[in-house]
N, C-alpha and C positions, 0 to 999 in steps of 0.2 A: 909734180906729178899729182894726177886727178886720182880720186877714189877708183875711178872705174878701171884705172890702169893697174892699180895694186890689188884690186880684187880678180884674182885670175884662177884657172883650173887647179893650181896647187893648194888653193883653199878649201876645195871639197873633200870633205871627209867622207869615207866609206865605213860603216861599222859592220864588222863581220862577224860570225858565229853570234855569240850571246852578248857581243859589246854594246848593242842597242839597249838590253835590259838593264845593264849596270849604269848606262848613261841616263837613261830615263825611267826608272823602276815605277814611277807613279803611274805610267800608261799601262802597266801590267799588273800591278797589284793595288793601286789606288792610293798610295802612300808609302811613306817609310817610318810611320808611326806605330804605335801598338797595334792597330788595326791592319796594317799591312803586314806586320810582323806575322800576326796570327794566320794571315791570309797564306802564308807559305805552307802552313800545316793544314790548312783547308783543301788546298790543292792536291797535296797528297793522299789526304784522307777520301777525297772524292775519287780519286783514281781506284782505290781499294774497294770503294763502294761500287764503282761502275762495275768491277768484277761480279760483286753481289748481286746488282740490278740484273745482270745477264744470266745467272744462274751458276756462276763458276767458284763463287766463295760463300762461306757460311760464317766466318769469323775473321774480326779485325781487331787487333792489340795495338792501343796507344800507350806510349812510355815518355815520360819527360826525364830531363837528366835533373839530378840533383839540385843544380843551380838554376834549373828552369830556361837555360839558354838554348838548349837542344832537344831534339824528340825523335823517337823512332816509331815507325808506322808499319805493321806486319799484317799481312792477310794470308789466306789459305787459299788463293786463287789459283790460276793456271801459270802464273810465272811470267815475267817479261822474255820475249824470246831473245836468245844468246847466240842465234847463229849468224853468219857473215850475210850482211845485204849484199846481192850480186852486184848492185850498181856503185854503192859507195864503198864498198870493200871494208866495212866496219860492222862489228857487232850491232845488231838491232838494239842491244841495252844501250851502247854508247851514242847511238844515234838519236834514241828517245832523250837521253839525259843531257845531251851536249847540242842538240840542232833544235831550233824553233820550227815549229808547224812539222813535226813529225810524230808519228804515233800510228796506233792501229785501228782508229776510230773514225777515219774519213770514208772508207767505202761501205760500212754498214754490213760488212760479212763477220766480224767479229764482235762486235758490239751493235746490237739493235737499238739500243738507248743508251746515253752516255751522259754525264755532267760535263766532261770536257772534250769537245769535238775540235779544237783549234791547235791541238798538238802543241800547246805551250806551257802547260802547267808544271810538269817535272823539270822541263829545261830551264824555265823561269827560277825556280827553287834552287837549282843548282848554280845559275848564274848568280844568286844574291847569297849563297853561302860558302862561308870560309872553309867548311868540311863536309862532305857529303859521302857517304858509302851505300851501294845498291847491292842488296844480297838476293839472289835468285835461286830458288829451288824448282828444278824443271828436269823432268826425263830421268829421274832418279839421280840427279848430280846437283850439287850446290855450286854456285858461281859468284864472284864479288868482284867489285870494280869501285876505286875510290876517286873522288873529283874534288876541285876546289875552285871556286868562282867561275864554274862553267867549263873547265878544263880538266880532262883525265889526268890524275896524278899517280895512276897505275895501270898496267894492262888489265884486262879481264883475266881472271884466275879461276881455274878450277880447283875448288877448294877439297872435294871429295863426294862419296856417295851418301846420298840421304834418301828416306822413305817419305818425305814430306814434300809439298809443293806449295808455291806460293812466291810473294815479293816481300822483302824488308827493306825500308827506304829510312836511313838515319842522316839528320842534316842538322846543322848549326848556322843560322841565319849570320851573316857577315856584319861585324861590330863597325867596319868602315862604311856601311851602308845604313844601317839602323842604330848606331851608337852603342855604348856599354851598358846603359841603364834599362833597357827594354827586356822584359823576360816574358815568358807563357804564363798566362793567368790561369791556374788550375780550374778556377770556376767557369771561366770563359769555355775552355776546351770541354770540360765536363757537360756542360749545358748544350753545346754544339752535337756531341757525341750522343746525349740523350735523344736529342731530336732525330737523329740518324737512326736509333734504334725503333722510334715510334713508326718512322716512314718505311722503314723496311723489316717488317715483322719476319720473323724467322732468321733475322740476322743476329747475331750475337757479338757485341762489342764489349771490351774491357779497356779500363783506363787507370794508370798507376801516375800519382803526382810525381813519383821518383823511382828510381828501380829498387828502392828498399821499402818501399810503402806497398800495404796490399792492394790488390786488384778490385777496382770497383766493376761490378759486371753489370751491362745494360742490356736488357733483354725484355721486349714487350709484344708477347703475341697478340694482343687486342689491337695493335697498329694505331691508326689515327684515331679511331673512336675513342682508345684509351688516351690517346693525346690530347684530344678535344678534353675529356673531362679535367685532365690536368690544367689545361689553360683556363678552363672557366673557373677552376677552385683558384688559381693564383690571382684571378681577376677580382674574385670576391663578390661577384654577383651572382645570384641563383640562377639556375635555367628554369625558363616557363614551363617546358615540358621533360619529363625526366629521360624519355627515351630519344636520342638525338636521330636526325635523318642521316643515313650513312649509305654510301654509293661506291660500288667497284665496278667499272666497266672496262671493257678492252678495245671496243669498237665505237666510235671512229679512232679514238686515241686511248691510251690508258690512262684512267682518271680514278683516282681514291677522293672520296670527300666524306666529311663529317661534320654537321653544324646544327647548332641550336640557338634559338631564340633565349635571350637572357633579360634580366631587369636591368641591364646596363643601358644606358642612354645614347651609346655610340655603337659602331660596326667594327668589328675585328676579325680580319682575316689573316691567317699565316699561310703563306703559299710557297709552293715549292715546284722547280720543274726538273725533272731529272734528279730528284735528291737534293738539288741546289736551292737554298733558301732566296726568296725574291723579295727582299723587304720593299723594294719600290714597286712592287704588283706587276702589271703588264696585261697582256691580252687574255691570259687565262681567268685572272681576277675580274676583268671587265665581262667576259663571259658568263662567271658565276653570279655576278650582280644583276646581270641582266636576266638571267635565268630565274633567280628567286622573285623578282618582281612580277616577271610574266607568269610564273606558276601561281601566285599568289592571286594576282588579278583574275586569272581563269577561273580558280577555284571561287572568287566572289562572284563572279557573273554566273557561272554555272549553278549555283545554289541559291543564287538571287538572295545575296547577303549584303548588299550595297548599303553601308550605314546611311540614316538620315542626318543632315545638318553638319557634315564634315565631308571634307576632301581628302581622299588619302594620296600621299605622294610616294614617290619611290623611296624617299629618305625614310618615310613612317614605316613601310613595309621592312626597310633593312634595319631599322634601330634595334639595337640589341642583339644583332647577329653576331655569333661568334663561330669561326669555321676555320677548319684545316683542310686545305686544298693540295692535291700534289698531282702533278700530271708528268707524262713520260712522251717526251717528242723525239722523233727520228734525227731530225735535224734542228735543234733548237737554235734560235736567233737572240742569244742574249745581248743586252747592251752593255758593252765594255767588257773587259776581261773579269772584272769583279763580279759579274753577272748578277747585278742586283735587280735586273727586272728582264721580263721574258717580251720578244717583240715579234713573235710568228702571228702574223694577221689569221691565218686558218684556223688558230687554236681557238679564238674567241668564239667562233662558230659552231665549232665541235664541242666545247665545254657548254654553251649555251643551251644546244639541242640535247645532250646527254641529261644535264641536270634539269633542265625545264620539265621534261617529260617524267622523270622518275619522281621529282619533288611534287609536281601536280598530282601523280597517283597516290604518292605516300598521304598527300593531305585528304584525298578521297576515301582512301582505307583507313584513317585514323581521325574520325569525326571528332571524338572528344578532344583531342591534341590540337586539332585545327580551330576548335572553337576557341580555346584558350590563345592560341596564337594570334587569331583575328581579332579577339579583345585586345590584345596586347598592342597590335598595330593600331586599332581605332583610339585607344588611349594616348599613344604616341601622337596621333593625328591631333587630338583634341589638346593635348597639352602643347603642341606646336602652335596651334591657333591662339591659345591663350598666353603666348608668349611664356614658356616656362622659364626662360632667363629673368624675366621681369619679376615673377613670382618668387624666384629664389632669392631676390634682394631682401625679402622680409627677413630681419634679423632674427636669430633663434637663440635661446638662452642655452649656454652648455650646462652639462650636469654638474660640472666641479663649482659653478657659481650658482648654488641651488636658489638664492633669494636676489640675486641681480638682475634687473631690467624686467621686474615683473610688473604686470599693471596694478595700478594704485588701488583699483577697487576690487582686487583679488584678496580674499580672506583664506590665506595658506593654512596648510596643515603644518604642524609640528615634524612630522615624520619625513624623513629623506628616503625612505625605502618605497620605491615604485610598487612593489607587489602588495603592500598593504595600503597604498594611498590612493584616494578616489577624488576626482574633480565633478562638481556639479555645476553644469551651464544652465542657470536659472533665468527665467523670463520676468524681468522687471525688478526694479529695486526693492519693491515692496516685500515680493516673495524672497528675495534674496536677503533682505534683512531678517525674515523669520527663518530662513535655512540657516543662517549665520548662527542663530542663538539655538536652534535644535540640532545642529550638526555635533559630531564627535570630534574635536578640535585637533585631536592627535592624528586621524586618519582622514578626515574629510574637508576639502577645500570647496570653497562657494565663489563662483565668478557671476555675478549679475549681467545681463545684457539688456540692452535697453531697445525695446521695438522689434521689428522684423530685420533681420539680418539680410544681407546682399544675396540676391540669386546668382551665383558664381556660375551657372549654366549659361547665362545670357551675358554676364558683364564682361567686360575686357580687362586686361592683365593690370592695366594702371589702376582701375577702379577698385580691383581687388586688393593690390598692394596698399592702396590709401584707404582702404576701409578699416575705422577704428576699432569695430567689435571684432572683426577677423583678425587683426593685428594682435588684441589683447588675448585671443583664444591661442594663437601660434605662440606667443611670447609665454604664456601660462604652460602650454604643453612642453615647451622645451626642445621638441624633437625634430623641429624645422619643416619645409614643405619643399616639393618639388625636388630638385637636385640635391637638397641639402638634406633632404629627409633621413634621420638615423633613427631608426627604432629603439637602440640601446639608449637614447639620451631622453626616451619619455619619461616625464616626471610623475605620471600618474598610470597605474596598472588599469584602472576602470574609469572611463569617461562617461557620467550620466547626463541625458539631455531632459532637464526637468521644466516641463511647460505646462501651462493650464490645459485640462482635459476638455479643450473646445476645438471649434475649426480653427481659431486663430494659432492656438497652441500647437496644433497638429501642423499647420502649416509653417510655423516657425522650425519645429522639430524637421520637416522635410526640407527645408531651406538648409539647416545645419547639416543634415545627412548629404545632401548634394555637395555642399563644400567639403566634407570628408572624403567622400567617394571620388572626387574628381581630384583633390589637391593632397589629401592625406591618405591614399587608398591602403597603406600598409596598416592603419589603425583599424580599418574595418576588416580587412582581411585577416588579421592575427587576433579578432575578437575583443576588441578595446572598447567599442562604442555599446552603450546600453540606452535604452529608452526607460526613463523612470515613468512609473504608472501610478499616479496620484488618484485617488477617488474623487468621482463626481458626486456622491451623495454619502451623506451621514445617516444612520438608522438607529435611533435609541428606542429601545424596547425595555423598559423596565430598568434594571441595573445593567443590561448589556449595550454595547454599543457595536455596530455593524458598519462595514464600510462597503461600498458598492461602486465598481469602476464606471459603470454605465447605466443605462435604462433597462438593459435586459437583466444584468445583475441585480439592480435594485429589486424587480419584479419577482425574482428567483429568492431573495432573502425575505421579502415579504410574505410570499408563499410559504416559506418554512417555518414562520413565526406562528405561536399558538393562536388559535382563533379569538380567543378573549383578549389578546394584546392590543394595545393602542399605541402603537409606534409614532414617533416622531421623526418625519424625514425632513432632511434639509439638504439643500443643493448648493454646492460651491460655485460661484461665479469666477472663481479664480483662486489661484494659490496664495494670493495676499489676503483672502478672507480667512484662511486657516490661521490658528495660533501655531505657535514654534512648537508646542507639544505634540499638535495634531500631525504637523507636517513630520515631526520626527518619527512618531508612530507609524504612520502609514507609509512613507517614502523614503526616510533616510536610514532607519534603523535597519542593519542587515539581516537581524533575524525575523523581522516583520514585514519588511517592505516587498513589494511585487515590481520586477523589472524585467524587460525583454533584451536580451542580447542581439544585437544586430549581426546577421550574417548573410551571406551571399552564395545561393545554391547554383543559379545558372549567371554567369557572368555577362554573357552575349546579351541575355534578357534583360539584366539589371541595366546594362549601359543603354539598350534601347528605351527601356523606360523612362530612365533619368532624362534623357535627351528630349523624348516625345513630351513629358509632362513638365518639365521645366526649360525647355528650350525656347527658341526665339519664334518657331513656327506654332501658331495658335490653333491649327487645324486638328492636330492629333489630341490636344487638350481637349478640345470641343468635343470631339467623338467620346473620350473617355467620360467626359462630365455626363453627356446626355445617355450614355449606356449604363451609367451608374447612378443615374438621379433618383432612381425609386430607392436606393439603399440609404439615401439621407434622411436623419431625423430632424423633426420640425425645429427642435430646439438648436440645432446646427446651423440653421438657415438665418441669415441678416434678413430680418423684416422691416 
């Protein structure tokens, strides 16, 4: 007998009622692991939230059994209808609980928007529960019906009169399906419920980890703006601008959005559709990302702020974005019953239009904030082009290993307290030797540098990583660079650039400032970088010695001396000509030295100036030199 003759009509199975769910539960809840176990609870909670979304409920209570193997969800909504369906001759409650694709959300009359539109949520939970009880308070009466594995175990009972209204669902997932070891995780449930309370301001949720524990109340009138602040705090990267962009709009679809640019190097969007989390994104997220890019590009074009020397990509614009997006769609098309992704094609255009116009106007209305955001984007573009990943390969020294992997030529201080420790980056070995003799060994470290350091504005990532002088600086500081930068690991609270008081010294200082600004901007923004100001002149008049920073100050000192004095004026050609005592007196001693703290007043202007003066294009540099040639002193010129 052939296989064809043995495979006949009697081998065809027809799964009736809720049998398909029990036969293939993964098709409906994603699996029978802990994730699928919790998905049953999400289905019931989402039904209660649908009542709230449509204005019929204000409170939802969730209570776990003491053994965490069962749960109760109670709401104060309208209550599931209990009257008999004219066609099926069963109560509406029994139809909803025991029949796939049944419910009141198909026609759009009872629910304008809802998370569950397929009519499978409650019935799937019933099919996969060993015990389930539905209690309905409606029309002044309380009704109750029990079920097991998709089948009623009792008739619909009228319990008695009540003044309240709403629905209460109790269920215990079937151990035959999920096994005996899986339980509800209190932290997981609480996190999910807290997200609901942010998404639906005005809705009050309570949670009990067991019937005997005190209820945790979850209520957030600040809505998703408050949610965004929580998410940013949890991610541990500060916001670029204190006030987030927030949007609430009803047309062409209901949308709520809150977003911030942060110091993070990635983008992070928590999205929801009809209150359901969509971790796999979808068309609403795609529309948001398009809107952000278009709004920023339009703002840059309108205000003629296109930066020179760098190409801004969509990824640069969205880098650091943290957003919470919530949309409400009348007929959502979710990917699968687990609803991880929204697939409605029309939503993408609706979100893009709404967000783009609102965000662009917000950028126009908040110029100071927009400048900070644009600078953040420009820095992201420059970092990308310099290959931030390659730069992060420079190894940093951890704070716990204070003396490990330090440059051999570093004369370190004995103090391990960054607040009292100082690092002097000194031009040349000769000056470095004098500085080592004149320093306070307890609090002052000296790192000599040879020659002019690399111009990191023009150099590629590999050249920066391979540069010995820059590697030594990074190793000495201990705070890392690029993605690895951690201000808490900085070994010195003050970093001084100690160079000769001539054009070469100024050039070296500028090269170092460019490196710090581009690759260690946190040091500059937090005020850790200083320019030491060694004198150019020594003026001896009798028993008094005066120090002058430059030609102008020298003439002022001479003019203030008595007319009969015969001062001796000497000019230092470099730090190497100073003795250790002179260097200590004028430049190292905190009580007598002069220094300038490097600060940034206007970040966009600073970025532009650094790029124009230190970048590859010589034209802006030529214009600057010609425009300021008259200010140069003869002794600063190479002749």
